[in-house]
N, C-alpha and C positions, 0 to 999 in steps of 0.2 A: 822385149825392149828394142830389138832390131827393127821390128815392124813399125813401132811407134816412131823411131828415128827416121825411118824411110818416109812415113807419111808427113812428118814435120818438114822434111827437106823438099817435098813436092812443090813445084812452082806452078802457078796458074797459067793456063793456056788460053788462047782466043776462044777455043771451043767451050771452056768452062765459063768464060765471060758471057758469051752469047746464051748459054744455057741458063745462067743466072738472070739475064735480061728477059728471056722468054718466060721464066717462072714468075718474075716480078710484074710482068706486063699487065695481067688481068687486074690485080689489085691497084696498080698504078693508074690504069685506065679508069677504073671506077672512082678512085680518089680525084683524078683530074676532072672527070665529067661532072661529078656530083658535089665536089667540095671546092677545088681550086678555081675552076672556071666560074661558078656562081659567085664565089667570094670576090674574085677579080672584077667581074662584071658589076657587082654591087658597089665596089669601091669607085669605079669609074662613073657609074650612074649617080652615086651619091654626091658628086661634085656638080651636078647639073640641076637646073630648074626647068621643069617640063610642064606641058599642059596635061589635062586629065587623060588624054589618050597616049601619053608617053612620047609624044612627038614635039617638034619645035623646041628642042632642048638647048639651053644656053649654059655653057660651062662657067662656073664661078670658082673653080679650083678648090684646093683644100680649105680655103677660107670658109666655105659653106659649112664644113664640119664644125668649125669653131663657132660660127654664128648659130648653128642649130643646137650645139651643146649649151651655149650661154642663153638660149631663148627661155622665156618664162614658161612656155608650155612644156619644153623638154625637162627643165629643172623641176617643175611640179610633178611630172610623170616619174622622174627619177626619185624624188622624195617619197612618193606613194609606193614605188617599188621597194625602196629601202625599208620602209615601215612594214610592208608585207613580208619581206625576208626576215626582219627582226622578230616578227610574230611566228611565222611558220617554221623557221629552221630550229630555233631552240625548243619550241613546243613539240614539233614533230619528232625531234631527236629524243627528248625526255620521255614522251609517251611510247615511242617505239622501243626504246631500251627497257623501260619499265615493264611493258607487256611481255617483252622477250624474257626478262628475268623471271616474271611470274609464271610464264609457260615452260620455263626450263626446269620443270619438276617431274619426278617420276611418280605421278599420281594416276589413279584410275580415271579415265575420261578426259585426260589432259589433251588428247588428240583433237577432241571437239573444239576446245578453246583455241588451239593452235590454228585450226582451220578457220574459225570465226575471225580471229585477229588478222589473219593474212588474206581474208577474202576480198578486201578492198583493192588488192592488186589486180584482180580480174574485173574490176568495175571501171568503165571508161569515164573520162572527165565529164562527158555530156550526161551520162546517167547519174553520176554522183551530184552534179550541179542541179539537175532536175529534182532529185530527192531532197536536197536542201532547200530548193525553191518551194516545194510542197510543204516543208516544215515552217519556213519563214514568211511565206506570203501572208500579208496582214489580214486579208478578208477570209480566206478559206484555209489557211495554213494550220497545221496541227498544233503548233506551239501558240499560235494566236487565238486559239479557242480553249485554252486551259486557264481557268480563272485564277488559280493560285500562282501560276507562272506569270500571268499578266500583271498581277498585283505586285510582283517583285520586279519585273521588267516591263513597265508600261509601253516602252518604245516598240515592243514586239507587235502591238496592236495599232498604235498610232504614233508616228506615221509608218512604222515597220522598220526592222533592222536594216533592210536593204535599201530603204528610202531615206533614212536619216544619214546625213553626211558624216556624223560622228561615229556611227556604228557600221556603216556599209563595208568599209575595208576590213575591220575585224571579222565581220560575218563571212565575207569572202575567204578570209584567211582560215576560218574554221572549216569551211568546205574543202579547201586545199589540203589542210592538215589531215583531215579524215581520208581523203582520196589517196594520199601518199603514205598513210600509216602502214599498210601492208608491206610495202617495199622495204621500209626501215625494219619492220618486225622480222621479215624473212632473213635479211642479211645479218642482223644481230643474233637471231636465233641460231643460224648456221655457224656463226663465229663462236657462240657460247658452247656449242657442241664440241669444239676443238680444245676448250680449256681443260687441262688435265684435272681430274677429280682428286688426284693424289695431293695436289697443292693445297686445295681447300681442306682436305682431311688433315694434312700435316699442320696447317695453320690453326685448325680447330683444336687439335691436340695441344698446341702451344698456348691455347686460351684466347685466340683472336675471335672477336665477335663477328657476326654476319656482315655488319656494316664495314668493319675493318677489312675483312676478306674481300668484299666487293670493291673497295677503293684501292686496295693494295695489290690485289691479284687479278680480279676480273677486268677492271678498267684498263690497266696497262696492257693486258693481252688483247683487249678489244680495240686498242688505239688505232691500228691501221684500218680496221673496218669503220670505226667512227669517223676517221678523217675522210674516207671515201664517201660515207653517207652525208657528211656535212657539205662536201663539195657538190654532190648531186642535188641535195636539197636546196642549196643556195642557187645553183643553176636553174633548177625547176622554179624557184620563187621568182627569179628575174625573167623567166620565160612564161609566166602564168598568163594565159589568154582565155581559154575555154570557160573557166569559172566566171571571169569578169564579163565576157561577152553574153553569157546566158543569164547570169544573175542580176547584173546592174547595167550592162551595156555602156560601161565607162562612167556612169553617173554615180550618185544622183546629181542632177544639174541644178544650178549653174556651176557648182564647185568642182565637179568631176573628180571626186576624192578617190575613186577606184581606177582612174586612168593611169595604168602603169606604162612603162616604156614599151612593152610588147603591144599593148592595146593602142598606144600612141602611134605605133608604126603601122599596125595592121587593122585597127578598128574601123568599122564603117562610119562611125560618127566622129572620128578623129579630125582635127583641124587640118591635117596634112593628107587626108584620105584621097584627095584628087591630084596629088603631086608625087609621081613615082620617084623623082629625084630625092625629095626630102625623105620619103619612106625608106629608100635604099640607104641614105645617109644615117637615118635613125637605127637601121638594122646593123650597120657597120659599127656605130658607136656602142650599141649593145654588145656586139661581139668583143670589142676592145675592153669594155668594162668587165665582162665576164672573164676574159683572159687575164686581166690584172688581178681580179678577185681570186681566181684559182691559183695564180702564182703566189699571191700573198698568203693564202691559206696553206699551200704546200710548203712555203718557206717558214711560216710561223709555227703552224701545228705539226708539220712534218718533222721539224727538229725535235719536238717533244716525243713524237713517235719513235724516232731513232734513239732517243735517250731512254726509251722504255716507259713513256708516260710521264 
């Protein structure tokens, strides 16, 4: 007790302060160079209208952010992004949790299925997109040459799922869900391993069915993991670029139904592709939107997590 009291009474010296600064400097330097400075530079550049070379810039102040946010092009891209998120987040979460629950069994050969379900995490976005392109391409794609499938979904052949404005965004969403399924599966599986088996056994003895045990025991204990997965999936949906660039290039045109905010900012065929100022402004707006969404999710869903589901 005397040692603890002595430690608690110890006052900080200048040597301790400098030691703390030295230890924090590497991480602070990395944060400043790769996060703080680029963000600040983007905020400044987002107020300017520039030529295609990024020179001869004229500042319009923060009014440019308002004009960009209210523009028809940005609103259309934001709507497409919201639709993409509404498809990929719930579907990716349900499939990931479902596969994790199925794989959380003590059965012979279950390791093979766990490996198969988690394999997409090792697949890059480019490879996953090309795989789906080979499936959905209307002339030589695998699905476009299956007669019974074409009879059910004629759009697969003519004009093609990726060429039809009504189906292009859902088709891209399916590719994105498949590519991110391994991430959700691994996190939920790891969380399931920490659920005490004794709770399920005791509930089963009391007569609780498997469905009741899942909703009353498993889901509340998985709540922190599910909250994290939802936030990550939402962020990934709003940052989707590779799938759109490779599968639809922001089209099909002239509707540009798959032009999301990220593609609107970085896409080669975007209407602001030649204006670095508007591109920076779009990136800052995307950052603010994601920040607000994450805060709302943490505030709304986080409260349920704190209350035990």
